[in-house]
PAGUGU-104521 format. One line per 10 residues: number of its first residue (from 0); their letters; for each residue x, z, y of N, C-alpha, C, O, CB. Coordinates in nm, 3 decimals. Glycine has a CB too. Layout:
N
NUM = a = X Z Y X Z Y X Z Y X Z Y X Z Y | ...
END
This chain:
94
0 = xxxxxxxxxx = 10.640 0.110 11.138 10.646 0.217 11.047 10.511 0.283 11.030 10.446 0.324 11.127 10.746 0.315 11.091 | 10.472 0.291 10.906 10.343 0.354 10.873 10.356 0.513 10.867 10.450 0.568 10.810 10.291 0.296 10.733 | 10.269 0.572 10.923 10.273 0.724 10.927 10.162 0.774 10.841 10.048 0.730 10.850 10.256 0.783 11.076 | 10.200 0.874 10.753 10.101 0.941 10.679 10.032 1.046 10.764 10.095 1.123 10.836 10.161 1.002 10.558 | 9.900 1.045 10.753 9.829 1.166 10.821 9.770 1.261 10.714 9.761 1.227 10.596 9.709 1.116 10.919 | 9.733 1.375 10.758 9.694 1.473 10.664 9.551 1.524 10.718 9.529 1.540 10.838 9.807 1.593 10.651 | 9.460 1.546 10.619 9.330 1.594 10.645 9.267 1.672 10.526 9.324 1.677 10.416 9.246 1.479 10.682 | 9.159 1.728 10.548 9.089 1.788 10.432 8.965 1.697 10.410 8.899 1.653 10.505 9.047 1.948 10.458 | 8.938 1.672 10.286 8.814 1.596 10.246 8.698 1.700 10.258 8.690 1.806 10.196 8.825 1.533 10.090 | 8.610 1.653 10.347 8.493 1.743 10.377 8.377 1.701 10.285 8.307 1.791 10.239 8.449 1.735 10.532
10 = xxxxxxxxxx = 8.351 1.575 10.256 8.248 1.526 10.167 8.281 1.384 10.108 8.350 1.302 10.168 8.115 1.521 10.244 | 8.230 1.366 9.993 8.248 1.233 9.932 8.118 1.159 9.945 8.015 1.217 9.910 8.293 1.241 9.784 | 8.115 1.041 9.990 8.002 0.961 10.010 7.965 0.874 9.889 7.847 0.864 9.855 8.024 0.879 10.127 | 8.056 0.817 9.829 8.049 0.729 9.713 8.176 0.725 9.636 8.262 0.810 9.659 8.014 0.591 9.754 | 8.194 0.634 9.548 8.320 0.622 9.465 8.439 0.565 9.538 8.549 0.561 9.483 8.294 0.535 9.344 | 8.420 0.521 9.662 8.544 0.478 9.741 8.532 0.516 9.879 8.609 0.459 9.956 8.570 0.328 9.735 | 8.446 0.606 9.930 8.437 0.647 10.072 8.418 0.796 10.076 8.344 0.857 9.997 8.318 0.573 10.146 | 8.490 0.854 10.174 8.465 0.996 10.197 8.486 1.033 10.349 8.535 0.954 10.430 8.561 1.083 10.105 | 8.448 1.148 10.376 8.469 1.189 10.527 8.555 1.312 10.531 8.550 1.401 10.446 8.327 1.221 10.605 | 8.635 1.311 10.634 8.739 1.417 10.655 8.675 1.539 10.734 8.562 1.531 10.782 8.866 1.357 10.737
20 = xxxxxxxxxx = 8.746 1.639 10.743 8.697 1.764 10.821 8.696 1.728 10.972 8.637 1.801 11.051 8.796 1.898 10.794 | 8.760 1.616 11.014 8.758 1.573 11.152 8.652 1.460 11.172 8.652 1.390 11.274 8.901 1.524 11.194 | 8.563 1.444 11.075 8.460 1.341 11.072 8.507 1.201 11.082 8.442 1.114 11.142 8.367 1.364 11.179 | 8.629 1.176 11.016 8.675 1.036 10.992 8.625 0.983 10.869 8.644 1.047 10.765 8.821 1.025 10.989 | 8.560 0.866 10.868 8.520 0.803 10.736 8.635 0.722 10.692 8.691 0.643 10.767 8.389 0.714 10.746 | 8.670 0.742 10.564 8.781 0.671 10.503 8.729 0.617 10.375 8.661 0.679 10.294 8.907 0.762 10.481 | 8.776 0.476 10.364 8.744 0.399 10.242 8.877 0.374 10.173 8.978 0.344 10.236 8.667 0.260 10.274 | 8.872 0.388 10.034 8.994 0.359 9.970 9.028 0.204 9.969 8.942 0.120 9.940 8.988 0.415 9.829 | 9.161 0.171 10.005 9.206 0.041 10.018 9.226 -0.021 9.877 9.260 0.052 9.784 9.332 0.040 10.101 | 9.207 -0.144 9.860 9.244 -0.230 9.740 9.163 -0.197 9.617 9.202 -0.230 9.505 9.393 -0.214 9.705
30 = xxxxxxxxxx = 9.046 -0.129 9.636 8.963 -0.098 9.512 8.825 -0.155 9.538 8.779 -0.166 9.652 8.955 0.063 9.480 | 8.759 -0.193 9.426 8.620 -0.213 9.417 8.554 -0.119 9.333 8.597 -0.108 9.217 8.592 -0.341 9.372 | 8.451 -0.043 9.373 8.376 0.056 9.302 8.227 0.014 9.300 8.173 -0.021 9.405 8.396 0.196 9.367 | 8.161 0.016 9.185 8.027 -0.025 9.175 7.934 0.069 9.276 7.963 0.184 9.307 7.983 -0.015 9.019 | 7.829 0.004 9.317 7.734 0.073 9.406 7.687 0.206 9.353 7.675 0.222 9.232 7.614 -0.013 9.430 | 7.659 0.303 9.438 7.619 0.434 9.400 7.484 0.440 9.329 7.453 0.543 9.269 7.617 0.520 9.519 | 7.395 0.326 9.332 7.274 0.317 9.269 7.289 0.285 9.117 7.190 0.280 9.043 7.193 0.216 9.340 | 7.423 0.263 9.070 7.439 0.235 8.926 7.502 0.361 8.856 7.552 0.453 8.920 7.531 0.103 8.903 | 7.497 0.357 8.730 7.556 0.475 8.648 7.703 0.480 8.671 7.756 0.590 8.686 7.530 0.461 8.490 | 7.777 0.364 8.677 7.916 0.356 8.701 7.959 0.400 8.838 8.066 0.458 8.858 7.960 0.222 8.677
40 = xxxxxxxxxx = 7.865 0.367 8.941 7.883 0.419 9.069 7.880 0.565 9.082 7.964 0.625 9.149 7.790 0.367 9.151 | 7.779 0.629 9.013 7.772 0.773 9.026 7.887 0.832 8.958 7.941 0.929 9.010 7.644 0.829 8.972 | 7.936 0.781 8.836 8.045 0.838 8.767 8.172 0.835 8.865 8.244 0.934 8.877 8.069 0.759 8.632 | 8.192 0.716 8.932 8.304 0.702 9.020 8.293 0.801 9.136 8.397 0.855 9.175 8.312 0.560 9.071 | 8.175 0.829 9.195 8.165 0.920 9.300 8.196 1.069 9.249 8.269 1.145 9.313 8.025 0.908 9.361 | 8.138 1.102 9.135 8.166 1.233 9.082 8.315 1.261 9.048 8.367 1.373 9.058 8.084 1.252 8.960 | 8.379 1.147 9.008 8.522 1.162 8.975 8.596 1.185 9.108 8.672 1.281 9.123 8.580 1.032 8.898 | 8.571 1.093 9.204 8.642 1.111 9.337 8.623 1.245 9.389 8.718 1.310 9.434 8.594 1.012 9.442 | 8.498 1.292 9.383 8.461 1.427 9.429 8.548 1.538 9.354 8.597 1.634 9.414 8.304 1.451 9.402 | 8.561 1.518 9.227 8.630 1.614 9.159 8.775 1.629 9.194 8.831 1.739 9.197 8.616 1.589 9.026
50 = xxxxxxxxxx = 8.835 1.511 9.222 8.986 1.516 9.253 9.020 1.540 9.403 9.128 1.589 9.437 9.054 1.380 9.209 | 8.924 1.506 9.492 8.963 1.535 9.646 8.878 1.619 9.716 8.927 1.679 9.811 8.968 1.415 9.729 | 8.743 1.638 9.686 8.657 1.723 9.769 8.713 1.856 9.799 8.757 1.931 9.712 8.528 1.741 9.704 | 8.709 1.884 9.928 8.750 2.018 9.981 8.906 2.038 9.958 8.952 2.153 9.963 8.664 2.136 9.906 | 8.985 1.934 9.933 9.126 1.943 9.915 9.209 1.876 10.029 9.151 1.794 10.100 9.160 1.882 9.785 | 9.321 1.901 10.048 9.405 1.843 10.150 9.453 1.715 10.092 9.510 1.714 9.983 9.523 1.937 10.193 | 9.432 1.605 10.163 9.486 1.468 10.133 9.575 1.426 10.237 9.574 1.474 10.350 9.378 1.364 10.118 | 9.661 1.325 10.194 9.736 1.253 10.296 9.690 1.105 10.286 9.656 1.058 10.177 9.896 1.268 10.275 | 9.688 1.037 10.393 9.656 0.897 10.391 9.731 0.810 10.492 9.772 0.860 10.597 9.514 0.881 10.413 | 9.751 0.682 10.463 9.791 0.588 10.551 9.681 0.478 10.578 9.625 0.419 10.486 9.914 0.531 10.500
60 = xxxxxxxxxx = 9.655 0.455 10.711 9.557 0.361 10.755 9.622 0.219 10.741 9.727 0.188 10.799 9.511 0.394 10.905 | 9.552 0.137 10.661 9.607 -0.002 10.651 9.520 -0.101 10.721 9.566 -0.213 10.742 9.623 -0.046 10.505 | 9.394 -0.070 10.762 9.307 -0.160 10.830 9.178 -0.077 10.867 9.162 0.039 10.829 9.276 -0.289 10.739 | 9.090 -0.144 10.941 8.957 -0.085 10.972 8.850 -0.194 10.930 8.872 -0.315 10.940 8.945 -0.044 11.133 | 8.735 -0.140 10.884 8.633 -0.234 10.837 8.529 -0.255 10.951 8.535 -0.196 11.059 8.563 -0.179 10.703 | 8.428 -0.348 10.914 8.321 -0.377 11.023 8.238 -0.252 11.054 8.168 -0.250 11.155 8.220 -0.493 10.977 | 8.245 -0.146 10.970 8.168 -0.031 10.992 8.247 0.082 11.073 8.194 0.188 11.105 8.121 0.020 10.857 | 8.370 0.051 11.101 8.454 0.148 11.170 8.528 0.239 11.083 8.607 0.319 11.133 8.376 0.226 11.258 | 8.508 0.231 10.949 8.580 0.311 10.856 8.728 0.270 10.856 8.763 0.154 10.878 8.518 0.299 10.717 | 8.812 0.370 10.830 8.952 0.343 10.806 8.970 0.316 10.665 8.928 0.389 10.576 9.039 0.454 10.849
70 = xxxxxxxxxx = 9.044 0.195 10.646 9.071 0.157 10.506 9.215 0.212 10.490 9.306 0.191 10.571 9.057 -0.010 10.476 | 9.225 0.291 10.371 9.353 0.370 10.357 9.407 0.376 10.211 9.334 0.357 10.113 9.330 0.516 10.407 | 9.535 0.401 10.205 9.596 0.451 10.072 9.586 0.593 10.089 9.619 0.648 10.194 9.751 0.404 10.041 | 9.539 0.657 9.981 9.515 0.806 9.983 9.589 0.875 9.875 9.593 0.828 9.762 9.368 0.839 9.968 | 9.651 0.992 9.909 9.723 1.073 9.805 9.671 1.216 9.803 9.636 1.274 9.905 9.878 1.074 9.831 | 9.667 1.269 9.682 9.646 1.409 9.669 9.754 1.462 9.568 9.767 1.405 9.459 9.498 1.439 9.623 | 9.825 1.564 9.602 9.935 1.617 9.522 10.024 1.503 9.476 10.056 1.490 9.358 9.881 1.695 9.400 | 10.063 1.421 9.570 10.166 1.314 9.551 10.111 1.209 9.454 10.187 1.123 9.410 10.304 1.375 9.494 | 9.995 1.210 9.422 9.929 1.097 9.330 9.856 1.004 9.414 9.781 1.053 9.499 9.825 1.154 9.219 | 9.865 0.879 9.404 9.804 0.778 9.488 9.648 0.773 9.418 9.628 0.730 9.304 9.897 0.624 9.484
80 = xxxxxxxxxx = 9.561 0.816 9.492 9.417 0.815 9.454 9.361 0.671 9.420 9.284 0.651 9.326 9.334 0.877 9.571 | 9.405 0.577 9.505 9.353 0.437 9.484 9.407 0.393 9.348 9.327 0.348 9.266 9.399 0.332 9.604 | 9.528 0.402 9.320 9.587 0.352 9.191 9.528 0.426 9.079 9.488 0.366 8.980 9.742 0.366 9.185 | 9.518 0.570 9.091 9.464 0.656 8.990 9.313 0.603 8.950 9.276 0.589 8.833 9.465 0.810 9.046 | 9.237 0.579 9.056 9.097 0.532 9.021 9.090 0.405 8.940 9.010 0.388 8.848 9.018 0.510 9.148 | 9.179 0.316 8.980 9.193 0.188 8.906 9.245 0.210 8.764 9.191 0.155 8.668 9.287 0.092 8.981 | 9.348 0.289 8.750 9.413 0.312 8.620 9.307 0.382 8.518 9.301 0.353 8.398 9.547 0.405 8.641 | 9.232 0.470 8.575 9.132 0.539 8.483 9.008 0.466 8.455 8.925 0.509 8.375 9.092 0.669 8.539 | 8.993 0.345 8.525 8.872 0.264 8.498 8.749 0.288 8.586 8.642 0.233 8.560 8.831 0.286 8.361 | 8.765 0.368 8.688 8.653 0.408 8.781 8.646 0.303 8.888 8.543 0.297 8.955 8.675 0.553 8.846
90 = xxxx = 8.746 0.220 8.910 8.748 0.121 9.014 8.824 -0.008 8.951 8.895 -0.003 8.851 8.822 0.181 9.150 | 8.799 -0.114 9.022 8.872 -0.236 8.982 8.955 -0.276 9.113 8.919 -0.253 9.228 8.765 -0.358 8.932 | 9.070 -0.339 9.076 9.156 -0.392 9.196 9.072 -0.491 9.275 8.993 -0.566 9.219 9.294 -0.469 9.145 | 9.091 -0.488 9.403 9.024 -0.574 9.493 9.127 -0.670 9.566 9.087 -0.752 9.648 8.944 -0.488 9.595
END
């Protein structure tokens, strides 16, 4: 059984990675976002920041990556952020 956890987004690193108020690094599962050094990457980061920064999010950990980040499905206000980023064109399915 997968358990949703709750946290507040403390800062957004890039278009698919953020840090919680408890210093957990979380990366969005199933998405590819361009690097932050590109215009599309900056747009993705700014968009993710607008929808989750300083807000309470819920998440399910599906894996961990080589950098120790939690790979997660993320929700804000019952909206799956991973799917939303793909649907709006800020990310591609991975």
